N, C-alpha and C positions, 0 to 999 in steps of 0.2 A: 739165044743161049748162052751164057757164061758160064764158062768150063774151072770156076774157084778157082781160086788163090795158091798158087806155090809157095811154099815157104820154107827158109831149112831149120830145122832145127836137131839137139845137139841129147840123145839120152844115153846116159852112161861112157860118154865118151865116144860113141858112134854118133856121127853124123847122118839126117836123111834128110831127105825132100818128102813132103806131104800136102795133097793138096785137099783145101777146104772151103766153102761156100760162104763161113764166118768170116770174120774181121780179122786180118794176120795179125794183129795184136791178141787176137781171144786164142787163137794158135799158138801163137808162144806162151800164153800164160796158161793152156793145156798143156801144151809139152813142159814148160819145165815145173807145173804140182806131177806130171810124171814122174820126171828127170828127179825131182827130190824123195821121192816116192821109192823110187829104183835105187836113190845113194842112202837112205835110209836102209833098206835091206840087205842092201851090199855093208855098209856098215856094223849090221848083227851078224853080219856071215860072210864074211869078206872072202871067201873062196869059192862064191854060189857061181853057178857060169852065167852068163848073161842069159840067155833062152829060160834056163828056173827062172832066171830075175824074172824078166815078164812075166810070165805065166804067175809067178806066186803075187805080185803085184798086181795082174790085173785081176787076180783073187781077191785080194782084202778092197781092188777098188769097186769090184760088184758088190763086194760085202759092205761097204760103205753105202753105194750109193742104194742098196736094198734097207739096209735101215733108213736112210734118213726121207726112202720112198714109205716107207712104213708110218714114220713120224710124221710125213705130210697128212697123212689119209686120217691119221687119229687125230690130226688138229681140224682138218676140215670136218673131220665126224663132229668137232665141239663146237667148233664155229656153225656148224648148220644147227646143232642143238640149245644154241645159245641166239639163233636165228628165231626156231622157233619159239623160244621161251620170250621174246620180246614181242615176238607176234602177238602172241595168246594174252602178255598182259596190256597194249596197247587195244586191242578187242575188250580186253575186262576194263579198262579204263576209260574206252569207248561208249560202252553199254552204260558203268557208271553216269557219267556224264549225261545220258541223252538220259537217264530217269532223274536227274534233279531237276 
């Protein structure tokens, strides 16, 4: 069993070594995304302590994730409804063709 990939990342000036089972490029992409979000918060509140920045960034990212999950669930429901409509219309068309 693999122990995962270790990569060095930097979040708002502090370096970390993280281990993950994803491709290292993916880990770097995730770290870059988080770092950008943390830097944005730091620009808005320049005197924010790093631990508070991390907590607020985590809350913002969790909010973003939950919003996207709700949107995905709504799209999945819409897709299922469209599939049911297509199936119903296909059955009706098949019935019409068999009567002709």
